[in-house]
C-alpha positions in Angstrom: 0.1 -0.2 0.0 1.2 3.3 -0.9 -0.2 6.7 0.8 1.1 9.9 -0.3 -0.3 13.3 1.0 0.4 17.4 -0.2 0.0 20.3 2.1 0.0 23.7 1.2 -1.5 26.9 3.3 -0.6 30.5 3.6 -2.2 32.9 6.2 -2.1 36.3 6.7 -3.2 38.5 10.3 -3.2 41.9 10.9 -3.1 43.0 14.8 -4.2 46.4 16.5 -1.5 46.9 19.1 -2.5 50.1 20.7 -3.8 49.2 23.8 -1.4 46.6 24.2 1.4 48.8 23.5 0.5 51.7 25.1 0.1 49.3 28.8 4.2 47.6 28.0 5.8 50.9 27.1 3.8 53.8 28.7 2.1 52.0 31.6 -0.9 53.6 30.1 -4.1 51.4 31.2 -7.7 53.0 30.8 -8.2 55.7 29.3 -6.0 56.8 26.2 -4.6 60.5 26.5 -5.4 62.8 23.6 -1.8 63.0 22.6 -2.3 59.2 21.3 -6.2 59.4 20.0 -4.9 58.4 16.5 -2.0 56.2 17.6 -1.9 52.8 15.2 0.5 50.8 16.1 -0.1 47.3 14.5 1.5 43.9 13.6 1.1 41.9 10.5 1.6 37.9 10.8 2.4 35.9 7.4 2.7 32.5 7.5 3.6 29.9 4.6 3.4 26.3 5.1 3.8 23.1 2.9 4.3 19.5 3.8 5.0 16.3 1.6 4.5 12.7 3.1 4.6 9.1 1.9 4.2 6.0 3.3 4.7 2.4 1.8 3.1 -0.5 4.1 3.5 -4.0 3.0 1.5 -6.9 4.8 0.5 -10.5 4.9 -3.3 -11.0 3.3 -5.0 -13.0 5.8 -6.0 -11.5 8.8 -7.4 -14.3 10.6 -3.6 -16.2 10.1 -2.2 -17.2 13.4 0.7 -15.2 12.4 0.2 -11.2 11.0 2.8 -8.7 10.3 3.2 -5.6 8.5 5.9 -3.4 7.3 6.6 -0.1 6.3 8.8 2.9 5.8 7.8 6.6 6.3 9.2 9.8 4.8 8.0 13.3 5.6 9.7 16.9 4.7 8.0 20.0 6.0 8.7 23.5 5.7 7.3 26.7 7.7 8.0 30.3 7.3 6.8 33.0 9.7 7.3 36.6 9.5 6.2 39.2 12.2 6.5 42.9 11.8 5.4 45.1 14.6 5.2 48.4 12.7 5.4 51.5 15.7 6.6 54.6 14.6 5.5 56.3 17.5 7.0 53.9 20.1 9.7 56.9 21.5 6.5 59.0 22.4 5.3 55.8 24.0 7.7 55.0 26.3 8.5 58.9 27.1 5.3 59.7 28.4 5.8 56.7 30.8 9.0 57.8 31.8 7.6 61.7 32.4 4.6 59.8 34.4 7.2 57.9 36.9 9.2 61.2 36.9 12.4 60.0 35.2 13.9 61.9 32.5 13.1 61.5 28.3 15.3 59.5 25.9 16.2 61.8 23.0 16.1 58.6 20.8 14.9 54.7 21.1 18.8 54.2 20.5 19.2 55.5 24.2 16.9 53.1 25.6 17.2 49.9 23.7 20.5 50.5 21.8 19.1 50.8 18.3 16.5 52.6 17.0 13.0 51.3 14.6 14.4 48.8 11.7 13.7 50.5 8.7 12.8 53.1 10.6 9.4 51.7 10.8 9.4 48.2 12.8 9.3 48.1 16.9 10.2 44.3 16.3 10.7 42.1 13.0 11.2 38.3 13.0 11.5 36.0 9.6 11.9 32.3 10.9 12.0 29.3 8.7 11.4 25.6 9.9 12.9 22.7 7.9 12.1 19.4 9.1 12.8 16.0 7.7 11.9 12.4 8.8 12.5 9.1 7.9 11.5 6.0 9.7 11.4 2.6 9.1 8.8 0.2 11.2 7.8 -3.5 12.0 4.9 -5.3 13.9 3.8 -8.6 14.5 0.9 -10.2 16.2 1.5 -14.3 16.9 -1.2 -16.5 18.6 0.9 -18.0 21.2 -1.9 -20.1 22.3 -5.3 -20.2 21.3 -7.4 -17.1 22.1 -4.1 -15.4 23.8 -2.0 -12.9 20.8 1.7 -11.6 21.4 2.6 -8.5 19.8 6.1 -7.0 19.1 6.7 -3.9 17.3 9.5 -1.1 16.9 10.0 2.0 14.6 13.3 3.7 14.0 13.5 7.3 13.4 16.2 9.9 11.7 14.8 13.1 12.8 16.4 16.6 11.1 15.3 19.7 12.2 17.1 23.4 10.9 15.9 26.7 11.8 17.0 30.0 10.6 15.9 33.0 12.3 16.2 37.0 11.4 15.8 39.3 14.5 15.5 42.9 14.0 14.2 46.1 16.3 14.7 47.9 19.3 12.8 44.9 21.4 15.5 42.5 20.3 17.9 45.5 20.7 19.6 44.6 17.4 19.7 46.1 13.9 19.6 42.9 12.6 20.9 39.4 13.8 20.5 35.8 12.3 20.3 32.4 14.2 21.1 29.0 12.0 20.5 25.9 14.6 20.4 22.9 13.4 19.8 19.2 15.2 19.5 15.6 14.3 18.1 13.0 16.3 18.1 8.7 15.7 15.2 7.0 18.0 14.1 3.7 18.7 10.7 3.2 19.9 9.6 -0.4 20.6 6.0 -1.6 21.6 5.0 -5.0 23.4 1.4 -6.3 24.3 -0.5 -9.3 25.2 -4.2 -10.0 24.5 -6.9 -12.7 25.8 -9.7 -13.1 23.6 -11.8 -15.1 26.2 -14.9 -15.1 23.9 -16.4 -13.0 21.1 -17.7 -10.4 23.9 -14.9 -10.4 26.0 -11.2 -9.0 25.3 -8.4 -8.2 28.0 -5.0 -6.7 27.2 -1.7 -5.3 28.3 0.5 -3.2 26.4 3.7 -0.9 26.7 5.4 1.4 24.2 7.6 3.8 23.7 7.1 7.1 22.0 9.6 10.3 21.2 8.7 13.9 20.1 11.0 14.9 17.7 13.9 17.9 18.3 12.8 21.7 17.7 13.5 25.3 18.4 12.5 28.2 20.1 12.9 31.6 18.9 14.0 34.3 20.6 11.6 36.0 23.1 13.2 39.6 23.0 14.1 42.6 25.5 11.1 43.2 27.2 11.1 39.5 28.5 14.4 40.0 30.0 13.5 39.7 33.5 11.3 36.4 33.0 14.4 35.1 31.4 17.0 36.1 33.9 14.7 34.5 36.6 14.3 31.0 34.5 18.0 31.5 33.1 18.1 31.8 29.5 18.9 34.5 27.0 15.8 36.2 25.4 17.7 37.6 22.4 19.0 34.2 21.2 16.8 30.8 19.8 16.9 27.8 22.0 17.3 24.2 21.0 14.5 22.1 22.3 15.8 18.3 22.9 13.6 15.0 21.7 11.5 14.2 24.8 9.9 10.7 25.4 7.4 8.5 27.1 7.3 5.3 28.3 3.4 4.4 28.4 1.9 1.4 30.0 -2.0 0.5 29.9 -4.3 -2.5 31.2 -7.7 -2.5 29.9 -10.9 -4.7 28.8 -13.6 -4.6 26.1 -16.6 -6.5 27.2 -20.4 -7.2 26.1 -22.6 -8.0 28.0 -26.2 -9.1 28.6 -26.3 -10.4 24.9 -25.0 -7.0 23.7 -27.2 -4.7 26.0 -24.6 -3.4 27.5 -20.7 -2.5 26.5 -18.1 -1.8 28.8 -14.7 -0.7 27.9 -12.1 0.3 30.5 -8.7 1.0 31.0 -6.1 2.3 33.3 -2.4 3.7 32.3 0.9 4.8 33.8 3.0 7.0 31.8 6.8 8.3 32.4 7.5 11.4 30.3 11.3 12.3 30.4 12.7 15.7 29.1 9.6 17.6 28.4 9.1 20.0 25.8 6.9 22.9 27.8 5.2 25.5 25.7 4.6 28.3 28.3 3.4 31.8 28.3 6.1 34.0 30.2 4.4 35.6 32.8 5.7 39.1 32.9 6.2 39.5 29.2 2.9 37.2 28.1 5.0 36.0 25.2 5.3 32.1 24.7 8.5 30.0 25.0 9.5 26.2 24.8 11.9 24.8 27.0 12.8 21.3 28.1 11.6 21.1 31.8 12.7 18.1 33.6 10.4 14.8 34.0 6.7 14.0 34.3 4.2 11.1 35.2 0.5 11.0 34.2 -1.8 7.9 36.1 -5.5 7.8 35.2 -8.1 5.3 34.1 -11.3 5.6 32.0 -14.3 3.7 32.1 -17.1 3.9 29.8 -20.7 2.3 29.7 -23.2 2.2 26.7 -26.6 0.5 27.4 -29.8 -0.4 25.3 -32.1 -1.3 27.9 -35.1 -1.3 25.2 -34.7 -1.2 21.3 -35.5 2.5 21.2 -33.4 4.1 23.8 -29.9 4.4 24.1 -27.5 5.4 26.9 -24.0 6.2 27.6 -22.0 7.2 30.2 -18.3 7.8 30.7 -15.8 8.9 33.5 -12.0 9.8 33.4 -9.5 10.6 36.0 -5.9 12.4 35.1 -3.0 12.7 37.5 -0.5 14.8 35.4 1.9 16.2 37.3 6.0 17.0 36.4 8.0 15.1 39.3 11.6 16.9 39.1 12.5 20.0 40.5 13.9 22.6 38.3 16.8 24.3 39.5 17.3 28.0 38.5 19.6 31.0 38.9 21.0 32.1 42.3 19.6 28.7 44.0 16.0 29.5 42.9 13.5 27.0 41.9 11.9 27.5 38.4 9.5 24.7 38.8 8.3 22.7 41.7 8.0 18.7 41.8 4.6 17.9 42.2 3.0 21.1 40.0 -0.1 19.8 38.0 -0.7 20.1 34.0 -3.3 22.2 32.9 -5.5 19.4 32.8 -8.5 18.8 34.5 -8.5 15.8 37.0 -11.9 14.2 36.5 -14.1 14.1 33.3 -17.6 12.9 33.0 -19.8 12.8 30.1 -23.4 10.8 30.0 -25.7 10.5 27.2 -29.1 9.3 26.2 -31.2 9.1 22.6 -34.5 8.1 22.2 -35.6 7.1 18.6 -39.3 6.1 17.8 -40.1 5.5 14.3 -43.1 7.8 12.5 -43.9 6.5 9.1 -40.7 6.3 7.3 -38.7 9.0 9.6 -36.9 7.7 12.7 -37.9 10.7 15.1 -35.2 11.0 17.6 -34.6 13.3 20.8 -31.1 13.5 22.6 -29.3 14.9 25.6 -25.3 14.9 25.9 -24.0 16.2 29.5 -20.4 16.9 30.1 -18.5 17.9 32.9 -14.5 19.0 33.6 -13.4 19.5 37.3 -10.6 21.9 38.6 -7.3 21.3 40.1 -7.1 22.3 43.3 -3.4 22.3 43.8 -2.4 25.7 45.2 -0.6 28.2 42.8 3.2 28.2 43.6 3.6 32.0 43.4 7.2 31.9 43.8 7.8 30.2 40.2 9.1 32.6 37.8 6.9 30.3 35.0 4.0 31.6 36.8 1.7 34.4 36.7 0.2 34.9 40.2 -2.7 37.1 38.8 -4.1 33.9 36.9 -5.6 31.0 38.8 -6.0 27.7 37.5 -8.9 26.9 34.6 -12.6 26.4 36.6 -14.6 23.3 36.5 -16.8 23.5 33.4 -20.1 22.0 32.3 -22.4 21.9 29.4 -25.9 20.6 28.5 -27.0 20.3 24.8 -30.4 18.7 23.8 -31.2 18.0 20.1 -34.9 16.5 18.0 -35.1 15.7 14.8 -35.7 12.6 12.6 -33.6 10.6 10.2 -34.8 9.4 6.8 -33.6 8.1 3.5 -34.2 9.9 0.1 -33.2 7.8 -2.5 -29.7 6.9 -1.9 -29.0 9.6 0.5 -29.0 9.3 4.5 -30.7 12.7 5.9 -31.1 13.9 9.1 -32.9 17.3 9.9 -32.9 18.3 13.2 -33.2 21.2 15.9 -31.0 21.4 18.9 -30.2 24.2 21.6 -26.1 23.9 22.8 -25.3 25.3 26.3 -29.2 24.9 27.7 -27.5 26.4 31.2 -25.9 29.3 29.7 -22.7 28.3 31.6 -20.3 31.0 31.0 -17.1 29.6 32.7 -14.0 31.6 32.1 -11.8 29.8 30.0 -9.1 32.5 29.2 -7.3 35.0 31.4 -5.1 37.3 30.5 -3.5 40.6 31.7 -2.7 44.1 29.4 0.0 45.3 31.8 3.4 43.2 32.3 3.3 41.8 35.9 5.8 43.0 38.5 6.6 41.6 41.7 4.6 43.5 44.3 2.0 44.1 42.1 -1.6 42.6 41.2 -2.4 43.1 37.7 -5.6 43.2 36.7 -6.6 40.1 34.7 -8.8 40.6 31.5 -11.2 37.6 30.5 -12.7 36.0 27.7 -15.7 33.3 28.4 -17.7 31.8 25.4 -20.4 32.9 24.1 -24.0 31.4 24.6 
């Protein structure tokens, strides 16, 4: 079998940065001073993406054989170019406004403040980054029924990943008239997989498995001078690109798939444990709100999931699922001057508990199958106290809240010729739940202050 794909996309966005720039560089929040009534800085972002993927696969032609095998080869080549141009011709006026309010002397030029003037007389920041990623892999897997109904699975994948980054950065926010980074990293990894399954009968399957997974290397571009305080607290250069090492996981799972009472009840259950090394972590720096990526130690994830599907009568289908996830970092990361960047035990930003319930009633009306359906979902809140001493944490932003949503739908399904038609009316978020799903601040956080946080909530 051969599978070939090609992907191409270009995007362009334009942002209005007036309130952000006034807040960051002039300490202006709320009413805009009259002298900046026509202030119009903005950022144009352009991205081009292309990707080519080719996979070849060969396998035996009898799925019912005692021994089944598959071998294959994989190749992928991807290219991403990002250009980020922040135009802010009045930046010096904004900076000096903030200095006047603080009682400090004004700067005669941006070069006095940042070492360089606007790039091309216009841009406070200009970046053009290119990412080239090539991956080649070979893999194989074999399934063998060692005794009747007991199957052993062994497999492996060998991957060579090559990542190259070229970045051009200029402007006062990066204190450079033009700087080029050129970094490359190559990784070679083998990822095995093993499992045993027991098909007790046609309705009951039990299994255990273990597998290793690897994410390839990468590059984190510079974050700029406005992030100097964050970078110093964490211990990296804000004006230099950072190399990301590959991270890897070992996952272990045991589970069962059962069909009971003549198929009226289906039960799927599993429990798992994951060891994660060299975790590649993307996070917003708390002072400057710019995203950076670093390798941040080790982590463990433990959890289970249970799902039920019941059909007590032919017209009614009921479903329920519950999942628990305990995802946390397990190593403390030391920082400059004996500090701790991130404590051991810090949880991931995932809900510890999640619950889904659904019910659907179907009643034929002539040639139409009329139905009514309800879906409910719930995700819990992680109540672990925030580590306010960590330079990775903005103490003004709490952990995500618990969320819930109820959706209702009613309609009919019928055939029109060879087509299957489903017409329905629905109401999503019946209870008008409006949890605050995104919090951020417009001003830079400074230790000892409590910056105002802005909120975004989903519309009803």
